[in-house]
N, C-alpha and C positions, 0 to 999 in steps of 0.2 A: 503494499500500499504506499502510495506517495502522498505526503501532506503538503499543503500550501504553507507558505512562510508563517502566516498568522496562526495556523493550526499547530505548527511545530512549536511556536513560541508559547501557546496556550497550554500545550501538553507538558511543558517543562518548567516555565516560570510564570509568576503572577504579572497581571498588567502593571501593578505598581513597581515591581522590580524593573521591568522593561522601560517604563516611562521615565524613571529617575536615572537611567543609564545615560552616559555622554553621547553626544552626537558622533564622536569619533569612534566609540565602541560600536554604535550601530552600523558604521561603515565597515567594520571588520567582519561582519557576518559572512559565513561561508555559503556558497550556493550548493548546499547539501541538506537534504531533508531526511534521508535514511541512509543506511550502510550500503545498500545495493542498487540505488537508483542510477540507471545508466547516464542520466543527465548530470550527475554530481560533477563539479569541477575538480580537477586534480589538486593535490596539495601545492604542487609547483605553479599551476595556474593561479590558485588562491593567493600565494605569496606575491606573485607579480601584480595581481590586480589591486591588493591593498597597499603596494608601495607608495601610493599617493598619500597615504596616512602615515605609515610607519614601515620601515624595512623589517621583516620577520624572517629569521632563519628557518629553513624547512624543518629542521629538528624541533624547533619551538612550535611550529604550526601543527606538525604531526601529533605531538604529545599533548598539546594543550588547546590552542584556539580552534583548530579544525574540527576536534571531536568533543570538546567540552564547552563550546561557546555558549549553548543554551542551558548549561548547568546552573541552577539558582545560586549556589554558593560562588561560583565564578562570576556571575552578574553582580551579585551584592558586593563581593569583596574587591573586584577589579573593574567592573563595568563603568565606575564613575571616573576613571582616569582619563585625562585628555592624551590620547595616544599620538596626537600630532605634535605633542611637546615631550615625547618620551622616546626611549631607545632600548634596544636589546644589545648586549654585549657578552661575548664569551670570555670568561676570565677563569683564573684558578684560585682556589681557596684552600687553606690549610685544613688538615683533619680537625683541628680544634675548632675552627670557624664552622665547618660542616656540621659537626655533632651538636653545635649550639644554635643551629637554625631554628627559628620559631616555627611552630606548626600550628595552624588553626585548630580550634577546639574540636570542630567536626571531623577532623582526620587524625586527631592525636591517638586514639585507640588503634587505629589502622597501622600507624608507625610503631607503636609500642608493642603490638602483637609480633610484628617482624623482628623487632629488636630482641625479643625473647627466644627467637628461634636458634637452631644450631647451624652455624656455617659449615658446609655449603649445602648441607643435606636438606635444610628446610627452605632454601631459596626457591620460590615459585616462579621462576622466570625460564626463558627458553635456554636451550643448550649453548647458543652463541654468548648470551649474556653471562651465563653461569661460568663458562670457560674464561670469559674475560675477567670476571671477579677473581677467579682462582689464579690466573696468570698475572694480571695487571694490579690487582689488589685496590680496584676502584670500579665505579660504574662505567659502562660502555657509552651510554648516551648521557650527556650532561643534563641533570634536572634544571628546573627554572626556579629562580628565586627573585624576590623584589627587594630592592633597596628602599625600605620603608622610609627612612629619613630624608630621601631626596624629594619625596612628595609632601606637600603641605595640605593641611585641613582635610583629612579623610572624613567622610561622612559618618555618622553614628551608627548606621546599619552595617558598615563594613567591619569585618574582623581583620584588622590592619593595625599592627603595632610592633614595637621592638625595633630592632635595627635591620636585620636581614630575615625575610620570612619565605618559607617554602611555598611555591605556587603549584608545582607539579613534580612528581618523583617521590612519592610517599613510600613506596616499596623500596626504592633505591636507598633512601635515607635509613629506612628500618634495617636494611641489609648491612649498611655501613655501620650502624650503631650495634648490631648484633656482633660484627667482627670485632669492633672496638671493645665491646663488653667482655669477650672471652680472650682479648689481648692477641688476636690474630694480626699478623703483620699487615700494615696498610700503607698505601702510597702516601707520600708526604703532601702532595698537591692533588686536588681534584677539580675537574673542569665543570663549570656551572654556566648557565646563561642568566644574566642579571637584567631585570627590567628596571630602568632607573629614569627619573625625570631629567630632561636636558636643562631645565630651568624650573623654578617654582610653578607649580600648576594648582 
């Protein structure tokens, strides 16, 4: 079944959530209404189309915007941002910084469950990712974080605080915390995509 854009929005988020999101957020919506629609734009086409608003790396689009755009938590926590005044950057963070990333309350249990698992037996990822963990001692695909302090005046409905907050990659963070908990060797630096304001927004 293929849904219209309005039907898709109404299936996933409330009118109030959609109406209070920024105009730049609304311009980031993918042309995709379900997983198998032959008319869906590709991730590459999506990234090219939204370049007028913000340059989005394909790895960011694949794991976040393209698939979680209509998620209520995503809209509340990040839909208010003016993306025309923001940027994504791939950087490295230390293990200490990674294990201290803030996780929003709604996904905290998800991360903690994975933290309690046994490396690498309990890692519920594909073979390629698991082998990467074993050999490289870090995640294969960089998670997405937000530089909270670079944005001013977050709205009260957004779970948006601290210094660096995890946006996407909760399993990956949980696995890193699991390895840290049992003192498995970890790489000293870990790649992440950071969303930050180019100036106050």
